[in-house]
N, C-alpha and C positions, 0 to 999 in steps of 0.2 A: 609715506606708507605707515599704516597703523601697526604698532608693535604687538597688538593683540591678534591672535589667530583663532579663527573659529572654523568648524567644519559645517557643511550644509547637510541637513537631513540627519535623522537619528543614526547612530549616537552622535552627540554634539560635544565638542571639547573646546576649551579656551585655556590658554596659558599666557600670562602677561607679568612682566616685572612691574613693581609699584614704586612710586617715589617715596622718599622718607618724609616723615612729618605728618602734620595734620591733614594734608591734601590726599594722603594715601587712601583713606576710607572712602572719600568722595569719588576719587578716581575709580576705585574698585567697584563701587555701587553703580556708577555710570556705565562701566564696561559690561558688568553682569546684566544690568537692565537692558542694554542695547542688544546683547546676545539673545536674551529671552524675547525681546520685541521683534527681532528679525526672524525668529523661528517660534511663533506662538503655539505651534502644535506640540512643542516640547512638554508643556505642562499647563494646567489651568491657571488663569490669572492670579487667583489668591495664593497659589503655590509659588508662582513667580515672585510675588511681592514678599513672601516669607523667605525665599532664597536670597533675594537682594538684601534683606535685613540680616540674614545669617552672614553673608559676605561682609557686610559693614561691621558687624560685631566682632568677627574673627580678625579682620584687618586692624580694627581699632585696638584690640587686645594685643596683637603682635607689636604694633608701633608703640604702645604704652609700656609693654613689659620686656621687649627684646630689642636687640640691635638689628640693623639691616645687613645685607640687602633683603628686601621683601618681595614676594611673588605670590600670585594668585593662580590657581588651577581650578577649573570647573568642568566636570564631566557629567553628561546626562545620557541616560539610556533607559528606554521604557518609562516606568514610573518610579525612577530612582535618580538621585543626584548626589554627586560627591563634590565637596568643596574643600580644597586644601590651601592653606595659607602657610607659606614658608618664611622663615626668618633666619638670621645669622647667629642665633644664640644656640649653643650646644646644651645649655641647661634645660633639662626636662622638668616640667611641673611636678612638684612633690618628690623629686629624686627617683622617679620611676626608671627602671632599667630598659625596658622594651616597650613596644606598642601596648598601651593600656588606656583605660578610661581615664579621662581628666577629671580631677576633683574640682568641684565648683568653688570659685574664689571671688566671684563678683557677679554683678547683674548681667553682664554681657553673655557669659556662658549659661546662666540660668535662662536668659531669653532664648538662646539657641536651643536648649533642651526643651523649653516650653513649646517651641514650635514643632517639636517632634523629631529633632535630629539626634543621632548618636554621635558622641565626640570621642576622638582618639588622638594620641600624640605619637609621633614616630620620628626617630632620629633620621636625618638626611645628610647629604654631603655638606659639611660646614655649618650645620645648624639643625633645625627640626621642622616638622610640618605638623600643624594642628588641622585635623580632618573632621569634617562634619558629613555624615551620611544621612540623607532624608529620603523616605519613600512616601508615596501617596496613593 
């Protein structure tokens, strides 16, 4: 049984735990791409490609800068997608207290913003979530 769960028809959601290390981003990309391929009506193909890139950048950032466990959540409804990557680090970027815009610190987050996503960070149980919201 596949550990990733998706719903059929709009809205669509996916929640999956990710392996630690270099394979996490590849695994996340494959799962997100499969979700979007299974339900092509969720978004236009160019948007789907951008969403997969955003997933890859956020997971790579988490694995590079935080400890596990790691998880990916993707939620899509209408012309809007939310991508959340969770990690096991309670340290918030820039010492922010609550959900706030993330300061750019590398190419990955700049790429995500250049694709049109808004970025936020939020404390979660035992760590944090970095959240990208994209509309088209």
